[in-house]
C-alpha positions in Angstrom: 38.4 20.5 -10.6 38.4 17.2 -8.7 35.1 15.4 -8.1 35.1 16.1 -4.4 31.5 17.2 -4.6 30.4 14.0 -6.2 32.5 11.9 -3.8 30.7 13.5 -0.8 27.3 13.2 -2.5 27.7 9.5 -3.1 28.1 8.7 0.6 24.3 8.9 0.9 21.3 7.7 -1.1 18.1 9.5 -1.8 15.5 6.9 -0.9 12.7 8.1 -3.3 15.0 8.2 -6.3 17.4 5.4 -5.8 18.0 2.3 -3.8 21.3 1.1 -2.4 23.0 -1.7 -0.5 26.4 -2.0 0.9 28.9 -4.9 0.5 32.6 -4.6 1.0 32.3 -0.9 1.5 30.9 -0.3 -2.0 27.6 1.5 -2.0 25.4 0.4 -5.0 22.7 2.6 -6.5 19.8 2.1 -8.9 18.5 5.1 -10.8 15.6 5.3 -13.2 17.3 7.6 -15.8 20.2 7.3 -18.2 21.7 10.6 -17.0 23.0 10.2 -13.4 24.4 13.7 -12.8 24.1 17.2 -14.1 27.1 19.5 -13.7 26.5 23.2 -13.0 28.8 26.0 -14.2 28.9 29.7 -15.0 32.2 29.8 -16.8 34.0 28.2 -19.7 37.6 28.0 -20.8 39.1 27.5 -24.3 42.4 25.9 -25.1 44.0 26.3 -28.5 46.1 23.4 -29.9 48.9 23.5 -32.5 46.6 22.3 -35.2 44.2 25.1 -34.6 41.7 23.0 -32.6 39.8 24.8 -29.9 38.8 22.7 -26.9 36.0 24.1 -24.8 35.6 23.0 -21.2 33.3 24.1 -18.3 34.5 25.2 -14.9 32.2 23.1 -12.7 30.7 24.8 -9.6 28.4 22.1 -8.3 26.3 19.1 -9.4 23.0 17.4 -8.8 21.6 14.1 -9.7 20.1 10.8 -8.7 22.3 10.9 -5.6 21.1 14.3 -4.4 19.9 14.4 -0.8 18.5 17.9 -0.7 14.9 18.5 -1.9 16.0 21.4 -4.1 18.8 19.5 -5.9 16.6 16.5 -6.3 13.8 18.6 -7.7 16.2 20.1 -10.3 17.3 16.6 -11.3 13.7 15.4 -11.7 12.9 18.5 -13.7 15.7 17.6 -16.1 14.5 14.0 -16.3 11.0 15.3 -17.2 12.4 17.7 -19.7 14.1 14.9 -21.7 11.6 12.2 -20.8 14.6 10.3 -19.3 12.8 7.7 -17.2 12.7 4.0 -17.3 16.3 3.2 -18.1 17.3 1.4 -14.8 20.9 2.4 -14.2 23.0 0.5 -11.7 26.3 1.9 -10.4 28.6 1.8 -7.4 30.7 4.4 -5.5 34.0 2.7 -6.3 33.2 2.1 -9.9 34.0 4.5 -12.7 30.7 3.8 -14.6 28.7 6.6 -12.9 31.1 9.2 -14.6 29.9 8.0 -18.0 26.4 9.1 -17.1 27.3 12.7 -16.2 26.6 15.8 -18.4 26.7 19.5 -18.2 23.3 21.1 -17.5 22.9 23.6 -20.3 21.5 23.3 -23.7 22.6 25.8 -26.3 20.9 27.7 -29.1 24.1 29.2 -30.5 27.8 28.4 -30.6 30.0 31.1 -32.2 33.6 31.8 -32.7 35.0 35.3 -33.2 38.4 36.5 -34.3 38.5 39.8 -32.5 35.2 41.2 -33.7 34.7 39.1 -36.9 32.4 36.0 -36.8 34.4 33.1 -38.1 32.1 30.3 -37.0 31.8 29.1 -40.5 35.5 28.2 -40.5 35.0 25.4 -37.9 33.7 21.9 -37.6 32.4 20.8 -34.2 33.1 17.4 -32.6 31.2 16.2 -29.5 28.9 13.5 -28.3 25.4 13.3 -26.7 22.9 10.7 -25.5 20.0 12.9 -26.5 18.9 10.9 -29.5 19.1 7.7 -27.5 17.0 9.1 -24.7 14.5 10.6 -27.1 14.0 7.3 -28.8 13.1 5.6 -25.6 16.5 4.1 -25.3 16.2 2.2 -28.6 18.3 4.3 -31.1 21.8 3.0 -30.5 24.7 4.2 -32.5 26.6 1.5 -34.4 28.6 3.5 -37.0 32.1 2.3 -37.8 35.1 4.4 -36.9 36.0 4.6 -40.6 32.6 6.1 -41.4 33.5 9.3 -39.6 35.2 12.3 -41.3 39.0 12.5 -40.5 38.7 15.2 -37.9 36.1 13.2 -35.9 38.4 10.2 -36.1 41.1 12.3 -34.6 38.7 13.4 -31.9 37.6 9.9 -30.9 41.2 8.8 -30.8 42.1 11.7 -28.5 39.0 11.2 -26.3 39.2 7.4 -25.9 42.7 7.7 -24.6 41.3 9.1 -21.4 37.6 8.4 -21.4 35.8 5.5 -19.8 33.5 5.0 -22.8 33.6 5.2 -26.6 30.9 6.7 -28.9 28.4 3.9 -29.3 25.4 2.2 -27.7 23.6 5.1 -25.9 26.0 7.8 -27.2 25.7 9.4 -30.5 28.5 11.4 -32.2 27.8 15.1 -32.8 29.9 16.5 -35.7 29.6 18.7 -38.8 30.0 22.3 -39.8 29.5 24.5 -36.7 27.4 27.0 -38.7 24.9 24.2 -39.6 24.2 22.9 -36.1 20.5 22.7 -35.0 19.2 23.2 -31.5 18.6 19.5 -31.3 22.2 18.9 -32.1 23.2 21.1 -29.1 21.3 19.2 -26.4 23.2 17.3 -23.7 26.5 18.0 -25.3 29.7 16.7 -23.7 28.3 13.6 -22.1 30.7 11.7 -19.9 33.9 12.0 -17.9 37.5 11.8 -19.1 40.8 11.9 -17.2 42.7 14.3 -19.4 40.0 16.9 -19.7 37.3 16.2 -17.2 34.8 18.8 -18.3 35.4 19.0 -22.0 32.0 19.5 -23.8 33.2 19.9 -27.4 36.2 20.6 -29.6 36.2 22.8 -32.7 38.4 21.9 -35.7 39.4 24.3 -38.4 37.8 23.4 -41.8 40.9 24.8 -43.5 43.9 24.4 -41.1 46.2 26.4 -43.4 43.9 29.4 -43.3 45.4 32.1 -41.0 43.9 35.1 -39.3 45.8 38.1 -38.1 43.5 38.4 -35.0 45.3 38.3 -31.7 42.4 36.9 -29.8 39.9 34.1 -30.6 36.6 34.2 -28.6 34.1 31.3 -28.2 30.6 32.4 -27.3 27.8 30.1 -26.1 24.2 31.1 -25.8 22.0 28.7 -23.8 18.2 28.2 -24.0 17.6 30.6 -21.1 19.4 33.4 -23.0 22.5 33.4 -20.9 25.7 34.0 -22.8 29.1 32.5 -21.8 32.3 33.6 -23.4 36.0 32.6 -23.2 38.9 33.8 -25.1 42.3 32.5 -26.0 45.4 34.1 -27.5 45.8 33.3 -31.2 49.5 32.4 -31.1 
C-alpha cells in the first residue's frame, strides 16, 4: 500500500499539536512526541521464505498522528501519547524528507503471538526478530541502544542485514532490538513492535525464524495468530511449501 494517506495528511498542520513553516515548498513540522504516526489495520499477511522465516506484515487501512487535522484522529493520537507517556521529545521533520517514516508504528500492542501447523501449536519452534522504541520512550528518552552488531545472535544479524537494505534507520539510538524465543516474549516486549518504514516491506512488524531450520512438519498450512490488548484476534495463513 502506498503512503497516499500520509501524503495527503502532510499538506496541512494541526496548530495545537505541531507548528510548521514553508520554504522552497517543503513544509516543516515540530511534534512533541517520538512517535509521529500510528498505522491502523484489521488484517495481516504472512510470507514464508526458503529458510523457513515467516515475515508478518499489516495491511494498512488508515493512519493518524501529529499531522491529523480531524478532532477524532488527533484525540486518538493524543491518547496514544498519554498511554506511553510519549511527550517532550521535540521531533522536527519535513514533508519531502524521509525521516518522518522512521517515526511511524502500527497501533496495536499484543498479549500473544502464536504459530500453528494446522491445529498444532508450534510457537516454541521460533525466534522472533523485531524492533521497538518502547524502552526508549519509557525511560524518558534516555535509554539508548548501543549494542554491537556482533553481540546479536546469528538470526538477528541476518534480520538487521535484511532490514537495513531497505530501511531508513538501523537499530540504535531510540530503537531497541526485540528478539528471543517467541514462547518467552513478555507483554512489554510486544509493545510498539515494528517501528519504522522500509522500502521492500513497508509494513513489516516482525519476522519469525525457525530455531531448528532442519526440523520439518508435514502440515500443509502454517497460521500466525496475534491477540492484541483489546482481545481482538488477527490471523493469517501461508502454504507450507
